[in-house]
PAPA-933505 format. One record per residue (C-alpha): x, y, z; residue in one letter. Coordinates in steps of 0.5 Angstrom, whole numbers, plus 500, padded with zeros to 3 digits. Layout:
<atoms>
<atom><u>X</u><v>Y</v><w>Z</w><resn>A</resn></atom>
...
</atoms>
This chain:
<atoms>
<atom><u>933</u><v>828</v><w>557</w><resn>M</resn></atom>
<atom><u>926</u><v>826</v><w>560</w><resn>R</resn></atom>
<atom><u>923</u><v>820</v><w>557</w><resn>R</resn></atom>
<atom><u>916</u><v>819</v><w>556</w><resn>F</resn></atom>
<atom><u>911</u><v>813</v><w>553</w><resn>T</resn></atom>
<atom><u>906</u><v>815</v><w>548</w><resn>I</resn></atom>
<atom><u>901</u><v>811</v><w>543</w><resn>A</resn></atom>
<atom><u>903</u><v>812</v><w>536</w><resn>P</resn></atom>
<atom><u>896</u><v>815</v><w>534</w><resn>D</resn></atom>
<atom><u>898</u><v>821</v><w>539</w><resn>R</resn></atom>
<atom><u>903</u><v>823</v><w>533</w><resn>I</resn></atom>
<atom><u>900</u><v>827</v><w>528</w><resn>R</resn></atom>
<atom><u>903</u><v>832</v><w>523</w><resn>D</resn></atom>
<atom><u>909</u><v>833</v><w>527</w><resn>G</resn></atom>
<atom><u>905</u><v>834</v><w>533</w><resn>R</resn></atom>
<atom><u>905</u><v>830</v><w>539</w><resn>V</resn></atom>
<atom><u>899</u><v>830</v><w>545</w><resn>A</resn></atom>
<atom><u>901</u><v>826</v><w>551</w><resn>F</resn></atom>
<atom><u>895</u><v>822</v><w>554</w><resn>D</resn></atom>
<atom><u>892</u><v>824</v><w>561</w><resn>R</resn></atom>
<atom><u>897</u><v>820</v><w>565</w><resn>A</resn></atom>
<atom><u>903</u><v>822</v><w>562</w><resn>E</resn></atom>
<atom><u>900</u><v>830</v><w>562</w><resn>S</resn></atom>
<atom><u>899</u><v>829</v><w>569</w><resn>R</resn></atom>
<atom><u>906</u><v>827</v><w>570</w><resn>H</resn></atom>
<atom><u>909</u><v>832</v><w>566</w><resn>L</resn></atom>
<atom><u>905</u><v>838</v><w>569</w><resn>R</resn></atom>
<atom><u>904</u><v>836</v><w>576</w><resn>R</resn></atom>
<atom><u>910</u><v>832</v><w>578</w><resn>V</resn></atom>
<atom><u>916</u><v>834</v><w>574</w><resn>L</resn></atom>
<atom><u>913</u><v>841</v><w>573</w><resn>R</resn></atom>
<atom><u>916</u><v>842</v><w>566</w><resn>L</resn></atom>
<atom><u>914</u><v>848</v><w>562</w><resn>K</resn></atom>
<atom><u>913</u><v>850</v><w>555</w><resn>P</resn></atom>
<atom><u>920</u><v>850</v><w>551</w><resn>G</resn></atom>
<atom><u>922</u><v>844</v><w>555</w><resn>D</resn></atom>
<atom><u>925</u><v>838</v><w>551</w><resn>T</resn></atom>
<atom><u>923</u><v>831</v><w>552</w><resn>V</resn></atom>
<atom><u>923</u><v>824</v><w>549</w><resn>I</resn></atom>
<atom><u>917</u><v>821</v><w>547</w><resn>A</resn></atom>
<atom><u>918</u><v>813</v><w>545</w><resn>A</resn></atom>
<atom><u>912</u><v>810</v><w>541</w><resn>D</resn></atom>
<atom><u>913</u><v>803</v><w>544</w><resn>G</resn></atom>
<atom><u>915</u><v>801</v><w>537</w><resn>A</resn></atom>
<atom><u>922</u><v>803</v><w>537</w><resn>G</resn></atom>
<atom><u>922</u><v>810</v><w>535</w><resn>H</resn></atom>
<atom><u>924</u><v>816</v><w>540</w><resn>D</resn></atom>
<atom><u>921</u><v>823</v><w>538</w><resn>F</resn></atom>
<atom><u>925</u><v>829</v><w>541</w><resn>T</resn></atom>
<atom><u>919</u><v>834</v><w>543</w><resn>V</resn></atom>
<atom><u>919</u><v>841</v><w>545</w><resn>R</resn></atom>
<atom><u>913</u><v>842</v><w>549</w><resn>L</resn></atom>
<atom><u>908</u><v>848</v><w>547</w><resn>E</resn></atom>
<atom><u>902</u><v>847</v><w>551</w><resn>D</resn></atom>
<atom><u>903</u><v>845</v><w>558</w><resn>V</resn></atom>
<atom><u>895</u><v>844</v><w>560</w><resn>G</resn></atom>
<atom><u>890</u><v>838</v><w>562</w><resn>E</resn></atom>
<atom><u>893</u><v>835</v><w>555</w><resn>T</resn></atom>
<atom><u>900</u><v>837</v><w>554</w><resn>V</resn></atom>
<atom><u>902</u><v>838</v><w>547</w><resn>T</resn></atom>
<atom><u>909</u><v>839</v><w>543</w><resn>G</resn></atom>
<atom><u>912</u><v>839</v><w>536</w><resn>T</resn></atom>
<atom><u>917</u><v>834</v><w>534</w><resn>V</resn></atom>
<atom><u>924</u><v>836</v><w>533</w><resn>L</resn></atom>
<atom><u>927</u><v>830</v><w>530</w><resn>G</resn></atom>
<atom><u>926</u><v>822</v><w>531</w><resn>V</resn></atom>
<atom><u>931</u><v>816</v><w>532</w><resn>A</resn></atom>
<atom><u>930</u><v>809</v><w>531</w><resn>R</resn></atom>
<atom><u>932</u><v>806</v><w>538</w><resn>R</resn></atom>
<atom><u>936</u><v>800</v><w>537</w><resn>D</resn></atom>
<atom><u>935</u><v>796</v><w>544</w><resn>A</resn></atom>
<atom><u>932</u><v>790</v><w>542</w><resn>E</resn></atom>
<atom><u>934</u><v>783</v><w>543</w><resn>S</resn></atom>
<atom><u>936</u><v>779</v><w>537</w><resn>P</resn></atom>
<atom><u>932</u><v>773</v><w>540</w><resn>L</resn></atom>
<atom><u>924</u><v>773</v><w>540</w><resn>R</resn></atom>
<atom><u>922</u><v>770</v><w>547</w><resn>I</resn></atom>
<atom><u>915</u><v>769</v><w>548</w><resn>T</resn></atom>
<atom><u>914</u><v>768</v><w>556</w><resn>L</resn></atom>
<atom><u>907</u><v>763</v><w>557</w><resn>V</resn></atom>
<atom><u>906</u><v>764</v><w>564</w><resn>Q</resn></atom>
<atom><u>901</u><v>761</v><w>568</w><resn>S</resn></atom>
<atom><u>897</u><v>766</v><w>572</w><resn>V</resn></atom>
<atom><u>900</u><v>766</v><w>579</w><resn>P</resn></atom>
<atom><u>896</u><v>769</v><w>585</w><resn>K</resn></atom>
<atom><u>896</u><v>776</v><w>588</w><resn>G</resn></atom>
<atom><u>901</u><v>781</v><w>585</w><resn>D</resn></atom>
<atom><u>906</u><v>776</v><w>583</w><resn>K</resn></atom>
<atom><u>904</u><v>777</v><w>575</w><resn>M</resn></atom>
<atom><u>906</u><v>784</v><w>576</w><resn>E</resn></atom>
<atom><u>913</u><v>783</v><w>578</w><resn>A</resn></atom>
<atom><u>914</u><v>777</v><w>573</w><resn>I</resn></atom>
<atom><u>911</u><v>782</v><w>567</w><resn>V</resn></atom>
<atom><u>916</u><v>787</v><w>570</w><resn>R</resn></atom>
<atom><u>922</u><v>783</v><w>570</w><resn>A</resn></atom>
<atom><u>921</u><v>780</v><w>563</w><resn>A</resn></atom>
<atom><u>920</u><v>786</v><w>560</w><resn>T</resn></atom>
<atom><u>927</u><v>789</v><w>563</w><resn>E</resn></atom>
<atom><u>930</u><v>782</v><w>560</w><resn>L</resn></atom>
<atom><u>927</u><v>783</v><w>553</w><resn>G</resn></atom>
<atom><u>922</u><v>779</v><w>552</w><resn>V</resn></atom>
<atom><u>918</u><v>780</v><w>546</w><resn>A</resn></atom>
<atom><u>911</u><v>778</v><w>548</w><resn>R</resn></atom>
<atom><u>908</u><v>775</v><w>555</w><resn>V</resn></atom>
<atom><u>902</u><v>770</v><w>554</w><resn>V</resn></atom>
<atom><u>898</u><v>769</v><w>561</w><resn>P</resn></atom>
<atom><u>895</u><v>762</v><w>561</w><resn>V</resn></atom>
<atom><u>890</u><v>759</v><w>566</w><resn>T</resn></atom>
<atom><u>892</u><v>751</v><w>568</w><resn>T</resn></atom>
<atom><u>889</u><v>746</v><w>572</w><resn>E</resn></atom>
<atom><u>892</u><v>748</v><w>578</w><resn>R</resn></atom>
<atom><u>891</u><v>756</v><w>577</w><resn>T</resn></atom>
<atom><u>888</u><v>759</v><w>584</w><resn>I</resn></atom>
<atom><u>886</u><v>765</v><w>581</w><resn>V</resn></atom>
<atom><u>879</u><v>765</v><w>578</w><resn>T</resn></atom>
<atom><u>875</u><v>771</v><w>575</w><resn>L</resn></atom>
<atom><u>870</u><v>772</v><w>570</w><resn>E</resn></atom>
<atom><u>872</u><v>774</v><w>562</w><resn>P</resn></atom>
<atom><u>871</u><v>781</v><w>563</w><resn>G</resn></atom>
<atom><u>876</u><v>781</v><w>570</w><resn>R</resn></atom>
<atom><u>881</u><v>778</v><w>566</w><resn>W</resn></atom>
<atom><u>881</u><v>783</v><w>561</w><resn>R</resn></atom>
<atom><u>882</u><v>788</v><w>566</w><resn>E</resn></atom>
<atom><u>888</u><v>784</v><w>569</w><resn>R</resn></atom>
<atom><u>891</u><v>784</v><w>562</w><resn>A</resn></atom>
<atom><u>890</u><v>792</v><w>562</w><resn>R</resn></atom>
<atom><u>894</u><v>793</v><w>568</w><resn>R</resn></atom>
<atom><u>899</u><v>788</v><w>566</w><resn>W</resn></atom>
<atom><u>900</u><v>792</v><w>560</w><resn>Q</resn></atom>
<atom><u>901</u><v>798</v><w>564</w><resn>R</resn></atom>
<atom><u>906</u><v>795</v><w>568</w><resn>V</resn></atom>
<atom><u>910</u><v>793</v><w>562</w><resn>A</resn></atom>
<atom><u>909</u><v>800</v><w>559</w><resn>K</resn></atom>
<atom><u>913</u><v>803</v><w>565</w><resn>E</resn></atom>
<atom><u>918</u><v>797</v><w>565</w><resn>A</resn></atom>
<atom><u>920</u><v>799</v><w>558</w><resn>A</resn></atom>
<atom><u>920</u><v>806</v><w>560</w><resn>K</resn></atom>
<atom><u>925</u><v>805</v><w>566</w><resn>Q</resn></atom>
<atom><u>929</u><v>800</v><w>562</w><resn>C</resn></atom>
<atom><u>930</u><v>804</v><w>556</w><resn>G</resn></atom>
<atom><u>927</u><v>800</v><w>551</w><resn>R</resn></atom>
<atom><u>924</u><v>803</v><w>545</w><resn>G</resn></atom>
<atom><u>918</u><v>797</v><w>544</w><resn>V</resn></atom>
<atom><u>913</u><v>795</v><w>549</w><resn>I</resn></atom>
<atom><u>912</u><v>788</v><w>549</w><resn>P</resn></atom>
<atom><u>904</u><v>786</v><w>549</w><resn>P</resn></atom>
<atom><u>901</u><v>782</v><w>554</w><resn>V</resn></atom>
<atom><u>895</u><v>778</v><w>552</w><resn>D</resn></atom>
<atom><u>889</u><v>777</v><w>556</w><resn>V</resn></atom>
<atom><u>889</u><v>770</v><w>559</w><resn>P</resn></atom>
<atom><u>887</u><v>764</v><w>556</w><resn>R</resn></atom>
<atom><u>887</u><v>756</v><w>558</w><resn>P</resn></atom>
<atom><u>893</u><v>753</v><w>556</w><resn>L</resn></atom>
<atom><u>890</u><v>748</v><w>552</w><resn>G</resn></atom>
<atom><u>887</u><v>753</v><w>547</w><resn>E</resn></atom>
<atom><u>894</u><v>756</v><w>547</w><resn>F</resn></atom>
<atom><u>898</u><v>750</v><w>545</w><resn>L</resn></atom>
<atom><u>893</u><v>748</v><w>540</w><resn>A</resn></atom>
<atom><u>894</u><v>755</v><w>536</w><resn>L</resn></atom>
<atom><u>901</u><v>756</v><w>538</w><resn>D</resn></atom>
<atom><u>905</u><v>759</v><w>533</w><resn>E</resn></atom>
<atom><u>912</u><v>756</v><w>530</w><resn>P</resn></atom>
<atom><u>918</u><v>757</v><w>534</w><resn>A</resn></atom>
<atom><u>925</u><v>755</v><w>533</w><resn>E</resn></atom>
<atom><u>925</u><v>752</v><w>541</w><resn>L</resn></atom>
<atom><u>919</u><v>751</v><w>545</w><resn>R</resn></atom>
<atom><u>921</u><v>750</v><w>553</w><resn>L</resn></atom>
<atom><u>916</u><v>747</v><w>558</w><resn>C</resn></atom>
<atom><u>919</u><v>748</v><w>565</w><resn>L</resn></atom>
<atom><u>917</u><v>742</v><w>570</w><resn>W</resn></atom>
<atom><u>919</u><v>740</v><w>576</w><resn>E</resn></atom>
<atom><u>918</u><v>733</v><w>575</w><resn>G</resn></atom>
<atom><u>923</u><v>733</v><w>569</w><resn>A</resn></atom>
<atom><u>930</u><v>729</v><w>569</w><resn>A</resn></atom>
<atom><u>935</u><v>733</v><w>574</w><resn>G</resn></atom>
<atom><u>930</u><v>736</v><w>577</w><resn>Q</resn></atom>
<atom><u>927</u><v>736</v><w>585</w><resn>G</resn></atom>
<atom><u>922</u><v>731</v><w>587</w><resn>Q</resn></atom>
<atom><u>916</u><v>735</v><w>588</w><resn>G</resn></atom>
<atom><u>913</u><v>733</v><w>581</w><resn>G</resn></atom>
<atom><u>914</u><v>726</v><w>583</w><resn>G</resn></atom>
<atom><u>918</u><v>721</v><w>578</w><resn>Q</resn></atom>
<atom><u>921</u><v>724</v><w>573</w><resn>A</resn></atom>
<atom><u>919</u><v>723</v><w>566</w><resn>L</resn></atom>
<atom><u>923</u><v>719</v><w>561</w><resn>P</resn></atom>
<atom><u>923</u><v>724</v><w>556</w><resn>F</resn></atom>
<atom><u>925</u><v>730</v><w>561</w><resn>G</resn></atom>
<atom><u>932</u><v>733</v><w>560</w><resn>T</resn></atom>
<atom><u>936</u><v>739</v><w>563</w><resn>T</resn></atom>
<atom><u>936</u><v>746</v><w>560</w><resn>L</resn></atom>
<atom><u>943</u><v>746</v><w>558</w><resn>T</resn></atom>
<atom><u>942</u><v>739</v><w>554</w><resn>Q</resn></atom>
<atom><u>936</u><v>742</v><w>551</w><resn>S</resn></atom>
<atom><u>939</u><v>748</v><w>548</w><resn>L</resn></atom>
<atom><u>942</u><v>748</v><w>541</w><resn>P</resn></atom>
<atom><u>949</u><v>751</v><w>540</w><resn>P</resn></atom>
<atom><u>947</u><v>757</v><w>536</w><resn>T</resn></atom>
<atom><u>940</u><v>760</v><w>534</w><resn>L</resn></atom>
<atom><u>939</u><v>764</v><w>527</w><resn>P</resn></atom>
<atom><u>938</u><v>772</v><w>528</w><resn>Q</resn></atom>
<atom><u>931</u><v>773</v><w>530</w><resn>G</resn></atom>
<atom><u>930</u><v>766</v><w>532</w><resn>A</resn></atom>
<atom><u>923</u><v>765</v><w>537</w><resn>S</resn></atom>
<atom><u>923</u><v>761</v><w>543</w><resn>I</resn></atom>
<atom><u>917</u><v>760</v><w>547</w><resn>H</resn></atom>
<atom><u>918</u><v>759</v><w>555</w><resn>L</resn></atom>
<atom><u>912</u><v>755</v><w>559</w><resn>L</resn></atom>
<atom><u>912</u><v>756</v><w>566</w><resn>I</resn></atom>
<atom><u>907</u><v>753</v><w>571</w><resn>G</resn></atom>
<atom><u>903</u><v>756</v><w>577</w><resn>P</resn></atom>
<atom><u>905</u><v>755</v><w>584</w><resn>E</resn></atom>
<atom><u>903</u><v>748</v><w>584</w><resn>G</resn></atom>
<atom><u>906</u><v>746</v><w>578</w><resn>G</resn></atom>
<atom><u>903</u><v>744</v><w>571</w><resn>L</resn></atom>
<atom><u>900</u><v>737</v><w>571</w><resn>S</resn></atom>
<atom><u>903</u><v>731</v><w>568</w><resn>R</resn></atom>
<atom><u>897</u><v>731</v><w>563</w><resn>Q</resn></atom>
<atom><u>899</u><v>738</v><w>561</w><resn>E</resn></atom>
<atom><u>906</u><v>737</v><w>560</w><resn>V</resn></atom>
<atom><u>905</u><v>731</v><w>556</w><resn>E</resn></atom>
<atom><u>900</u><v>735</v><w>552</w><resn>S</resn></atom>
<atom><u>905</u><v>740</v><w>551</w><resn>G</resn></atom>
<atom><u>910</u><v>735</v><w>549</w><resn>R</resn></atom>
<atom><u>906</u><v>732</v><w>544</w><resn>A</resn></atom>
<atom><u>906</u><v>738</v><w>540</w><resn>V</resn></atom>
<atom><u>913</u><v>739</v><w>540</w><resn>G</resn></atom>
<atom><u>915</u><v>742</v><w>547</w><resn>W</resn></atom>
<atom><u>921</u><v>740</v><w>550</w><resn>R</resn></atom>
<atom><u>920</u><v>738</v><w>558</w><resn>V</resn></atom>
<atom><u>926</u><v>741</v><w>562</w><resn>I</resn></atom>
<atom><u>929</u><v>742</v><w>569</w><resn>G</resn></atom>
<atom><u>934</u><v>747</v><w>572</w><resn>V</resn></atom>
<atom><u>938</u><v>742</v><w>577</w><resn>G</resn></atom>
<atom><u>936</u><v>740</v><w>584</w><resn>P</resn></atom>
<atom><u>932</u><v>746</v><w>586</w><resn>R</resn></atom>
<atom><u>925</u><v>748</v><w>585</w><resn>I</resn></atom>
<atom><u>924</u><v>755</v><w>583</w><resn>L</resn></atom>
<atom><u>918</u><v>759</v><w>585</w><resn>R</resn></atom>
<atom><u>913</u><v>761</v><w>579</w><resn>T</resn></atom>
<atom><u>915</u><v>768</v><w>580</w><resn>E</resn></atom>
<atom><u>923</u><v>766</v><w>579</w><resn>T</resn></atom>
<atom><u>923</u><v>761</v><w>574</w><resn>A</resn></atom>
<atom><u>921</u><v>765</v><w>568</w><resn>G</resn></atom>
<atom><u>926</u><v>771</v><w>569</w><resn>P</resn></atom>
<atom><u>931</u><v>766</v><w>571</w><resn>A</resn></atom>
<atom><u>931</u><v>762</v><w>564</w><resn>I</resn></atom>
<atom><u>930</u><v>768</v><w>560</w><resn>I</resn></atom>
<atom><u>936</u><v>771</v><w>563</w><resn>A</resn></atom>
<atom><u>940</u><v>765</v><w>561</w><resn>V</resn></atom>
<atom><u>937</u><v>765</v><w>554</w><resn>L</resn></atom>
<atom><u>939</u><v>772</v><w>553</w><resn>Q</resn></atom>
<atom><u>946</u><v>771</v><w>555</w><resn>S</resn></atom>
<atom><u>947</u><v>765</v><w>551</w><resn>K</resn></atom>
<atom><u>943</u><v>767</v><w>544</w><resn>F</resn></atom>
<atom><u>941</u><v>774</v><w>546</w><resn>G</resn></atom>
<atom><u>944</u><v>781</v><w>548</w><resn>D</resn></atom>
<atom><u>946</u><v>780</v><w>555</w><resn>M</resn></atom>
<atom><u>953</u><v>778</v><w>553</w><resn>D</resn></atom>
</atoms>
């Protein structure tokens, strides 16, 4: 059955009104007709079976049933990603959504190349949120991970929420390549940093630097508030590769990629 995404406020009194983009796709691309049945996911874990009634500019339908979609990982991963240049962030958000992250927090750092006015950052965040929405729809997730408006890394570190594990990936950590200079004495490998088990619903925060990497001062600031500085072996990963790679490892060990 065809699957679409809707905002929770578009369901009222047993009826659904699809937004403009989904209505256009239903009407012009798929050419669905009144009486056809589709699945409408509300982005919060619920799947509504909907019978289409009016296939006009705004497509509407009647809810026939609702089911809870159990496709979320028991691990709550927040990806704190330094904003890269170009469209790399879209690829990162897409892959992270497919891998089951709970939240994406874009941050700006000392070596972030992209500089925008605050209003433009909000536009970027809305675009990345649309990417997350489409990725969740494609991979069958019932929950769309929120993508925050970018903020300075220091601001995030100061307001960071509690988590069972905070991991800062840095090329200068022990066991990593030499791109970041001399390894920090407190750096370690990913494997050494992971506990044997984590409780159900545990939170992990993962910090990834930009193309030029995090500065030593930023890494030390993170460590001072409880972040573990880690490396992943002899090769230095690109910023668009690092996050999804580590998330896959975490989901395999503690989550639902078994």
